[in-house]
C-alpha positions as CSV (number, residue, x, y, z in Angstrom):
1,X,131.9,164.2,236.0
2,X,135.5,164.4,234.9
3,X,138.3,165.3,237.3
4,X,141.3,167.4,236.2
5,X,144.6,166.7,237.7
6,X,147.7,168.9,237.9
7,X,150.4,167.9,235.5
8,X,153.7,166.8,237.1
9,X,156.6,169.3,236.5
10,X,158.3,168.6,233.3
11,X,161.8,166.9,233.4
12,X,164.9,168.9,232.6
13,X,165.2,167.2,229.3
14,X,161.7,168.4,228.3
15,X,162.4,171.9,229.5
16,X,165.6,172.0,227.4
17,X,163.6,170.7,224.4
18,X,161.0,173.5,224.8
19,X,163.8,176.1,224.8
20,X,165.4,174.5,221.8
21,X,162.2,174.3,219.7
22,X,161.5,177.9,220.8
23,X,164.9,178.8,219.3
24,X,163.8,177.2,216.0
25,X,160.6,179.4,216.0
26,X,162.7,182.5,216.8
27,X,165.1,181.9,213.9
28,X,162.2,181.0,211.5
29,X,160.4,184.3,212.3
30,X,163.6,186.4,211.9
31,X,164.7,184.9,208.5
32,X,162.1,186.4,206.2
33,X,161.3,189.5,208.2
34,X,164.8,190.7,207.5
35,X,163.6,191.1,203.9
36,X,160.2,192.6,204.5
37,X,161.3,196.2,205.4
38,X,163.4,196.2,202.2
39,X,160.3,195.8,200.0
40,X,160.0,199.5,199.1
41,X,163.6,199.5,198.0
42,X,163.3,196.3,196.0
43,X,160.2,197.7,194.3
44,X,162.0,200.9,193.4
45,X,165.2,199.1,192.3
46,X,163.3,196.8,189.9
47,X,160.7,199.5,188.9
48,X,157.7,197.4,189.9
49,X,154.0,198.4,190.4
50,X,152.1,197.4,193.5
51,X,150.4,194.6,191.5
52,X,153.7,193.4,190.1
53,X,155.3,193.4,193.6
54,X,152.3,191.6,194.9
55,X,152.7,189.0,192.2
56,X,156.3,188.5,193.1
57,X,155.5,188.2,196.8
58,X,152.7,185.7,195.9
59,X,155.4,183.4,194.6
60,X,156.4,182.7,198.2
61,X,153.2,181.0,199.2
62,X,153.0,179.2,195.8
63,X,156.3,177.6,196.7
64,X,155.0,176.9,200.2
65,X,151.8,175.3,198.9
66,X,153.6,173.0,196.5
67,X,156.3,172.0,198.9
68,X,153.8,171.7,201.8
69,X,152.3,168.7,200.0
70,X,155.4,166.7,200.9
71,X,156.2,168.3,204.2
72,X,154.5,165.6,206.3
73,X,156.4,162.8,204.5
74,X,159.7,164.7,204.8
75,X,159.1,165.2,208.6
76,X,158.2,161.6,209.1
77,X,161.2,160.4,207.1
78,X,163.9,162.7,208.6
79,X,162.2,163.6,211.9
80,X,161.0,167.0,213.1
81,X,164.1,168.1,215.0
82,X,166.5,167.6,212.1
83,X,164.2,169.1,209.4
84,X,163.5,172.2,211.6
85,X,167.1,172.9,212.3
86,X,168.7,172.2,208.9
87,X,165.7,173.7,207.2
88,X,166.6,177.0,208.8
89,X,170.1,176.8,207.2
90,X,168.5,176.1,203.8
91,X,166.0,179.0,204.2
92,X,168.7,181.6,205.1
93,X,170.8,180.4,202.1
94,X,167.8,180.7,199.8
95,X,167.2,184.4,200.9
96,X,170.6,185.2,199.5
97,X,169.1,184.9,195.9
98,X,166.8,187.8,196.5
99,X,169.4,190.7,196.2
100,X,170.8,188.9,193.1
101,X,167.4,189.1,191.2
102,X,167.7,191.4,188.2
103,X,163.9,191.5,187.3
104,X,160.5,190.5,188.4
105,X,160.7,186.9,187.2
106,X,164.0,186.3,189.1
107,X,162.6,187.9,192.2
108,X,159.5,185.7,192.1
109,X,161.8,182.6,191.6
110,X,163.9,183.5,194.6
111,X,160.8,184.0,196.8
112,X,159.3,180.8,195.5
113,X,162.4,178.9,196.7
114,X,162.3,180.6,200.1
115,X,158.6,179.8,200.5
116,X,159.1,176.1,199.6
117,X,161.8,175.5,202.2
118,X,159.9,177.6,204.8
119,X,156.7,175.5,204.6
120,X,158.6,172.3,205.4
121,X,160.4,174.0,208.3
122,X,157.0,175.3,209.5
123,X,155.4,171.8,209.7
124,X,158.6,170.4,211.4
125,X,158.8,173.0,214.1
126,X,155.1,172.9,214.9
127,X,155.2,169.1,215.0
128,X,158.1,169.2,217.5
129,X,156.4,171.9,219.5
130,X,153.2,170.0,219.8
131,X,155.2,166.9,220.8
132,X,156.8,168.9,223.6
133,X,153.4,170.3,224.6
134,X,152.0,166.8,225.1
135,X,154.9,166.1,227.5
136,X,154.1,169.3,229.4
137,X,150.4,168.4,229.6
138,X,149.3,172.0,229.2
139,X,149.3,174.7,226.4
140,X,152.7,176.0,225.4
141,X,152.1,176.4,221.6
142,X,151.0,180.0,221.9
143,X,154.2,180.9,223.7
144,X,156.2,179.1,220.9
145,X,154.4,181.2,218.3
146,X,155.0,184.2,220.5
147,X,158.8,183.5,220.3
148,X,158.3,183.2,216.5
149,X,156.9,186.8,216.6
150,X,159.8,187.9,218.7
151,X,162.0,186.6,215.9
152,X,159.9,188.5,213.4
153,X,160.3,191.7,215.4
154,X,164.0,191.2,215.6
155,X,164.2,190.5,211.9
156,X,162.0,193.6,211.2
157,X,164.2,195.8,213.3
158,X,167.3,194.4,211.6
159,X,165.7,195.1,208.2
160,X,164.6,198.6,209.2
161,X,168.0,199.5,210.6
162,X,169.7,198.2,207.5
163,X,167.4,200.2,205.2
164,X,167.9,203.3,207.3
165,X,171.7,202.9,207.1
166,X,171.5,202.1,203.3
167,X,173.3,198.8,204.0
168,X,173.5,196.7,200.8
169,X,170.8,194.1,200.8
170,X,173.2,191.3,200.0
171,X,175.5,192.1,202.9
172,X,172.6,192.5,205.3
173,X,171.1,189.1,204.4
174,X,174.5,187.4,204.6
175,X,175.1,188.5,208.1
176,X,171.6,187.5,209.2
177,X,172.0,184.1,207.5
178,X,175.2,183.3,209.4
179,X,173.8,184.4,212.8
180,X,170.4,182.6,212.5
181,X,171.9,179.4,211.1
182,X,174.3,179.2,214.0
183,X,171.4,179.5,216.5
184,X,169.4,176.8,214.8
185,X,172.2,174.3,214.7
186,X,173.1,174.8,218.4
187,X,169.4,174.4,219.4
188,X,169.1,171.2,217.4
189,X,171.4,169.4,219.9
190,X,168.8,169.9,222.7
191,X,165.6,168.9,220.8
192,X,163.8,165.6,221.6
193,X,165.4,162.6,219.8
194,X,163.5,159.7,218.3
195,X,160.3,159.2,216.3
196,X,157.7,162.0,216.5
197,X,154.9,159.4,216.6
198,X,156.0,158.0,219.9
199,X,153.9,158.8,223.0
200,X,156.1,159.4,226.0
201,X,154.5,160.1,229.4
202,X,153.9,163.7,230.4
203,X,156.3,165.2,232.9
204,X,159.0,162.5,232.3
205,X,162.1,162.3,230.2
206,X,160.6,159.6,228.1
207,X,161.6,160.8,224.7
208,X,163.6,157.7,223.9
209,X,160.8,155.3,224.9
210,X,158.9,153.5,222.3
211,X,155.1,153.6,221.8
212,X,153.0,151.7,224.2
213,X,151.2,148.9,222.4
214,X,147.6,148.0,222.8
215,X,146.4,144.5,223.5
216,X,146.7,143.6,219.8
217,X,150.3,144.7,219.7
218,X,149.5,147.8,217.6
219,X,150.8,151.3,218.7
220,X,148.1,153.7,219.9
221,X,148.8,157.4,219.7
222,X,148.4,159.0,223.1
223,X,146.0,161.9,223.3
224,X,146.3,164.9,225.7
225,X,143.7,163.7,228.2
226,X,143.2,164.4,231.9
227,X,142.7,160.7,232.5
228,X,145.0,157.6,232.6
229,X,144.4,154.9,230.1
230,X,141.5,152.5,231.0
231,X,142.4,149.2,232.4
232,X,141.0,146.9,229.7
233,X,140.7,144.0,232.0
234,X,138.7,145.8,234.6
235,X,136.7,148.2,232.4
236,X,136.7,151.9,231.7
237,X,136.9,154.3,234.6
238,X,133.7,156.1,235.3
239,X,135.2,159.5,234.6
240,X,136.6,158.5,231.2
241,X,136.2,161.0,228.4
242,X,136.8,160.9,224.7
243,X,140.4,161.3,223.7
244,X,141.7,160.1,220.4
245,X,142.4,163.6,219.6
246,X,139.1,165.4,220.1
247,X,138.7,167.0,223.5
248,X,135.2,166.9,224.9
249,X,134.8,170.6,225.0
250,X,134.4,171.7,221.4
251,X,131.1,172.7,219.8
252,X,129.3,170.2,217.6
253,X,127.8,170.9,214.2
254,X,128.5,168.7,211.2
255,X,131.4,167.0,212.8
256,X,132.4,169.7,215.2
257,X,133.3,168.2,218.6
258,X,130.8,168.7,221.5
259,X,131.0,171.3,224.3
260,X,132.9,170.5,227.5
261,X,130.2,171.6,229.9
262,X,127.6,169.3,228.5
263,X,125.9,166.8,230.9
264,X,127.1,163.2,231.3
265,X,126.1,161.1,228.4
266,X,123.3,158.5,228.0
267,X,124.1,154.8,227.8
268,X,123.6,153.3,224.4
269,X,125.2,156.1,222.3
270,X,127.6,155.0,219.6
271,X,131.3,154.8,220.5
272,X,133.9,155.2,217.7
273,X,136.9,153.1,218.3
274,X,140.4,154.6,217.8
275,X,142.9,152.8,215.7
276,X,144.0,149.6,217.4
277,X,140.7,149.0,219.2
278,X,138.5,146.2,218.1
279,X,135.4,144.5,219.5
280,X,132.4,145.8,221.4
281,X,132.8,148.8,223.6
282,X,130.3,149.9,226.2
283,X,129.5,153.6,226.8
284,X,130.5,155.3,230.0
285,X,130.2,159.1,230.2
286,X,130.2,161.7,227.4
287,X,127.9,164.2,225.7
288,X,124.3,163.2,225.3
289,X,123.7,162.3,221.7
290,X,127.3,162.6,220.7
291,X,129.6,159.7,219.6
292,X,132.3,159.0,222.1
293,X,135.9,158.0,221.2
294,X,137.3,154.9,222.8
295,X,141.1,155.1,223.1
296,X,142.2,152.0,224.9
297,X,141.2,148.4,224.6
298,X,142.3,144.9,223.8
299,X,141.4,143.6,220.4
300,X,138.3,141.3,220.6
301,X,137.7,142.0,224.3
302,X,134.8,144.1,225.5
303,X,135.3,147.2,227.7
304,X,132.4,147.6,230.1
305,X,131.1,150.8,231.6
306,X,131.3,151.1,235.4
307,X,129.2,154.2,236.0
308,X,126.7,156.3,234.1
309,X,125.5,153.5,231.8
310,X,122.8,151.0,231.8
311,X,125.4,148.3,230.7
312,X,123.9,148.2,227.2
313,X,126.5,147.3,224.6
314,X,127.4,149.8,221.9
315,X,129.5,148.3,219.2
316,X,132.5,150.2,217.8
317,X,133.7,150.1,214.3
318,X,136.5,147.6,214.0
319,X,140.0,149.1,214.1
320,X,139.6,152.2,211.9
321,X,137.5,155.3,212.1
322,X,134.2,155.2,210.2
323,X,133.3,157.0,207.0
324,X,131.3,159.6,208.9
325,X,134.2,160.4,211.2
326,X,136.6,160.9,208.2
327,X,134.0,163.1,206.4
328,X,133.6,165.2,209.5
329,X,137.4,165.5,209.8
330,X,137.6,166.7,206.2
331,X,135.0,169.3,206.8
332,X,136.7,170.5,209.9
333,X,140.1,170.7,208.2
334,X,138.6,172.9,205.5
335,X,137.1,175.3,208.0
336,X,140.3,175.3,210.1
337,X,142.3,176.0,206.9
338,X,140.0,179.1,206.2
339,X,140.6,180.3,209.8
340,X,144.4,179.9,209.6
341,X,144.4,181.6,206.2
342,X,142.5,184.6,207.7
343,X,145.2,184.8,210.4
344,X,148.1,184.8,208.0
345,X,146.3,187.2,205.6
346,X,146.4,189.8,208.5
347,X,150.0,188.9,209.2
348,X,150.9,189.3,205.6
349,X,149.1,192.6,205.2
350,X,151.3,194.2,207.8
351,X,154.4,192.4,206.6
352,X,154.0,193.0,202.8
353,X,152.1,196.3,202.8
354,X,152.7,198.1,206.1
355,X,155.9,199.7,205.0
356,X,154.5,200.6,201.6
357,X,151.3,202.1,203.2
358,X,153.5,204.3,205.4
359,X,155.7,205.2,202.5
360,X,153.0,205.9,199.8
361,X,150.1,207.1,201.9
362,X,151.8,208.9,204.7
363,X,155.1,209.8,203.0
364,X,157.5,208.5,205.8
365,X,161.1,207.6,205.5
366,X,162.4,204.0,205.0
367,X,163.3,203.5,208.7
368,X,159.9,204.7,209.9
369,X,158.0,202.8,207.3
370,X,159.6,199.6,208.5
371,X,158.0,200.1,211.9
372,X,154.6,199.0,210.6
373,X,155.6,195.3,210.6
374,X,157.5,195.8,213.9
375,X,154.3,197.2,215.5
376,X,152.2,194.3,214.2
377,X,154.7,191.7,215.3
378,X,155.4,193.3,218.7
379,X,151.7,193.2,219.5
380,X,151.4,189.7,218.2
381,X,154.3,188.7,220.4
382,X,152.6,190.1,223.5
383,X,149.4,188.3,222.5
384,X,151.1,185.0,222.0
385,X,153.3,185.1,225.1
386,X,150.1,185.9,227.2
387,X,147.9,183.8,225.0
388,X,148.5,180.5,226.8
389,X,147.2,181.9,230.1
390,X,144.2,183.5,228.4
391,X,143.4,180.2,226.5
392,X,143.7,178.2,229.7
393,X,141.3,180.6,231.5
394,X,138.8,181.5,228.8
395,X,139.2,178.9,226.1
396,X,140.7,179.1,222.6
397,X,137.4,179.9,220.9
398,X,136.6,182.8,223.2
399,X,140.0,184.3,222.9
400,X,140.1,184.0,219.1
401,X,136.7,185.6,218.7
402,X,137.5,188.5,221.0
403,X,140.9,189.1,219.3
404,X,139.4,189.0,215.8
405,X,136.8,191.6,216.7
406,X,139.5,193.8,218.3
407,X,141.8,193.6,215.3
408,X,139.1,194.3,212.7
409,X,138.0,197.4,214.7
410,X,141.5,198.7,215.1
411,X,142.5,198.4,211.5
412,X,139.1,200.0,210.4
413,X,139.8,202.9,212.6
414,X,143.3,203.3,211.3
415,X,142.1,203.3,207.7
416,X,139.3,205.8,208.5
417,X,141.7,208.2,210.2
418,X,145.1,207.7,208.6
419,X,148.2,209.1,210.3
420,X,151.5,207.6,211.4
421,X,150.3,207.0,215.0
422,X,146.9,205.6,214.1
423,X,148.5,203.4,211.3
424,X,151.0,201.9,213.8
425,X,148.3,201.4,216.3
426,X,146.0,199.8,213.7
427,X,148.7,197.3,212.7
428,X,149.5,196.6,216.3
429,X,145.8,195.9,217.2
430,X,145.5,193.7,214.1
431,X,148.6,191.7,215.2
432,X,147.3,191.4,218.8
433,X,143.9,190.3,217.5
434,X,145.2,187.3,215.5
435,X,147.9,186.3,217.9
436,X,146.3,183.0,219.0
437,X,144.4,182.2,215.8
438,X,146.9,180.2,213.9
439,X,148.1,178.2,217.0
440,X,144.5,177.5,217.8
441,X,143.7,176.2,214.3
442,X,146.8,174.0,214.4
443,X,146.1,172.6,217.8
444,X,142.5,171.7,216.8
445,X,143.7,170.1,213.6
446,X,146.3,168.1,215.4
447,X,143.6,166.7,217.8
448,X,141.2,165.5,215.1
449,X,140.3,161.8,215.1
450,X,140.5,159.5,212.1
451,X,143.8,160.9,210.8
452,X,147.3,159.7,210.8
453,X,149.6,161.5,213.3
454,X,150.6,164.9,211.8
455,X,148.2,164.8,209.0
456,X,145.8,167.4,210.3
457,X,148.6,169.7,211.2
458,X,150.1,169.3,207.8
459,X,146.9,169.9,205.9
460,X,146.1,173.1,207.9
461,X,149.7,174.3,207.5
462,X,149.3,173.8,203.7
463,X,145.9,175.5,203.6
464,X,146.9,178.5,205.6
465,X,149.4,179.3,202.8
466,X,146.4,180.2,200.8
467,X,146.1,183.3,202.9
468,X,149.7,184.2,202.1
469,X,148.9,183.6,198.4
470,X,145.7,185.6,198.4
471,X,146.8,188.6,200.4
472,X,149.6,190.1,198.1
473,X,147.6,189.4,194.9
474,X,144.3,190.8,196.3
475,X,145.8,193.8,198.1
476,X,148.2,194.7,195.3
477,X,145.3,194.6,192.8
478,X,143.0,196.7,195.0
479,X,145.8,199.1,195.7
480,X,146.4,199.8,192.0
481,X,142.7,200.1,191.3
482,X,141.4,202.1,194.3
483,X,144.3,202.8,196.7
484,X,146.1,200.9,199.4
485,X,143.6,202.0,202.0
486,X,140.9,200.1,200.2
487,X,143.2,197.1,199.8
488,X,143.9,196.9,203.5
489,X,140.1,196.5,204.2
490,X,140.9,192.8,203.6
491,X,142.2,192.8,207.1
492,X,138.9,194.0,208.4
493,X,137.1,191.3,206.4
494,X,139.4,188.6,207.7
495,X,138.5,189.6,211.3
496,X,134.8,189.3,210.6
497,X,135.2,185.9,209.0
498,X,137.2,184.7,212.0
499,X,134.5,185.8,214.4
500,X,131.9,183.7,212.5
501,X,134.0,180.5,212.0
502,X,135.8,180.4,215.4
503,X,133.0,178.1,216.6
504,X,134.8,175.1,215.1
505,X,137.9,175.5,217.4
506,X,138.6,173.2,220.3
507,X,137.9,175.4,223.4
508,X,140.1,173.8,226.1
509,X,143.5,172.2,226.3
510,X,143.2,169.1,228.5
511,X,146.3,168.3,230.6
512,X,147.9,164.9,230.6
513,X,148.7,162.9,233.6
514,X,151.9,161.2,234.4
């Protein structure tokens, strides 16, 4: 049986890095949500229909999808801290083109540019946040996304206030650009230095240390595991579990990792070697009938089991993951992308259409209409700030499923009985329901074996933009054809899909040891 150890308290340098990357999430959330409450005004100023406005908004995720293809390479080349901080400056500058747009095409072009820069910043800040999380040895990513939601709330409040005061859009966005850029640049000074692929020890200020080589002199990426690396000269400890990015607690079906509470494994099951491991590897413990993932070894030297095995050799693939592992990773990435897209579809429904729903369907003023996105993001903030504790106690899969059901039910009730209070409550429950979904999908993607560091995270970050692309087009079309109440049923549908597909998520976050 495995034994979990309590992570050592993080060093001051790591705590400062967490605060700094949280500041990047805050500014990233605030940038675009300054614009969202002004959508009704932009639609009226340019004389757009709901479908036309939806098409313009869809340019944002189109830019994100295209630029996201290069986000991983950009982050690897310039490092996550630098890309996150200076990317915020570029994003705020790009928003200044929005008030200058004289027509639909120009508005779409401005939003395309903002989306392109934002997608690269998104990958950079999540890469850095997960790097800090590995140093903490416990889940912090939900709290980081919670801080992003705080930024979104602040941006929404700023936009609502500016709309209520009839402040010119250009002046409003200029003020926000200066403030948010200053915060991002100050925070950059306290982020972790060095290469994002390095694997420092949890609880220590080891950001400047290089990667620890395996016996063949090749770097091995550290995984968030409750166990220290095996001594390759003495064998694998009897409590060793699979690391290499897949915690032992996920469900298994067509490449989905196996459940944590499964019994110790049977000797003779196949073991997949992580990059840098070569030669025969003998099974220790694991899930019966599941492949285990060896993480540490010396090239050409066998690692023998010390407990739970009959000392029967199980040969690993040499040096690289097998074709089956890569195929499973691709299938999982596709499902994780759908899950993340469902999460952002719900977010976008509140962001892009909440104010218009209150304006058109409930005939509220501009300041009140802007509260729809504030309600959604406030509830999402609460969900994300409390999400880490909930995930540590109940598991990501359980929390995501329960939240999705809650959000779908809340939005369905709001659409069935429309009023200002029920609409705000419905958007709030939708935001609370998907609070941990995107962080859970990103965490699972980042832990997948058989992929280069950051690849899974980059792919899911790219795929989730599909939700941002689909939402404005689909909701805008349905709104013009059958009314916005019908269009917002997509939120309910996203919740149902999430309940079904949440089984692919990693259920637990394993702490690291110093």
